[in-house]
N, C-alpha and C positions, 0 to 999 in steps of 0.2 A: 962179245960173248953172244954167243949163238944156244938160244935156247930151243929143244925140241916142240914143234907147233904142231896139235891136231887140232883143229876145231868142231864141235859139237854143237848141235842143236837138241833146246831142251822144253819140248813143247808144254811140260807139266811141269817145268821149275821144280821138279826135284833135284834133290840133294845126292842121290843115289846114279852112279851110271850106268845102270840098267835102262832109263828111260832115254839116253844121250840116242840121238843118230849121227852118224859119224858124216862130218859135211866133204871135211879138207885132210886126208890122213898124212898122218906124219910121213916126210920123203928127205933122204938124207940128203939129196940131191938138190935141194930147192931152202933158199933161202928167203924167209916172207921178211919184207921192210914193214910194209904199212896193210892196215883195213880200210876200205872204205864202204859204211853201209848208207845201203837205199831201202827202200820199203820190201821188195820182193827179191832183193837180191845184194851180194855184197864183192868187191872187188877186191883183189887179191893183189898190190904191188913186190915183187920183189926179183930173184936172180936164179938161174936155171942156166946150165951149161955155158955161163961167161958171160951172159947177157940179160939185160934187163927185161922182164917179163911182167904180163898182167893176168890173173884166171880171174873166170866169171864163174860166181859162183852161187844158183838157185834150184830152186824149183824146177819141175817140167813142165810141162804144158797140162798136165793131170791134176798139176799141184800134189804129183803122191810121193816122187823121190826125188833127192836133190842128187846135185850133179854139176861138175867143176867145166870149162873149157879154157885152155890156155888160148889167149886172141893172137890168129894167126898174123904174120907181119908178114910184106911180099919181099922183101929182100935177108939177104941170111945175116950183114950186119948195119945195125940201126942204133936211133936216137929215141929214146922212149920217154914221155912223161906226162903225167897229169894236167889236163885242161879244167877249163870251170866246170864243177857239174852244183848247179843251184837247184835243184829239181831233186828233193827227198822221193816223192811219188812220181815215177821213171821207171821206163823200160830198157831204157837206153844210158850208154856211159860212154865220154870225150876224154881224148888224151887226145896227145902231141905226137907225133911223126915225123922223124928226120932220117936221112943216108947219104954217104958222099955224093950220091949220086939225085935224090927227092930233098926237093926246100922242106921247111917246116910244112906240115900241111896239120890241119884240123880234126881229128876225124871221128866221128860219132858208128861206135856200134850199137846195134839194136839189140837184146838178151832174148827177145819174143823171135826173133828172124833169122838170127844169127848172120846179119848183113852188117857191111861195115859202109859210110858214103863220108867221101870227103869233105867238110864244111867251109876249107881255105887253108890257100895254101900261097906260103910269100913268093911274090914275083922276082926273078933275079932277071937282069935285065942282059941281053945278049946270050941268054943259055935257053937251049932247048933240046927237049928231053926224047 
């Protein structure tokens, strides 16, 4: 069963929704499966357009408004998973990525710089990309 999801932030911990700030508005094309929270941002895992997706949600550099960014993927068809993210007070999110032509990689996305770095790639004998 799917339930409409609308994520809000309530700085005043008020019961009335007039104090709420919309962070991730409901979208009927998005199915959210899980949320991973960090100190300054959170990651939504789900599906959109038939593929697994990750959205990074946090405040901008001025710490004034919330925004969400869908993690960019280098190929059209891929497999995506969550790697170990042991640090709560971090600006980085780690995930696993693979495709039909890319062996499994552990990738780190920096929320502040909006850049990705491949930390590890599984070696495949006799395969040149």
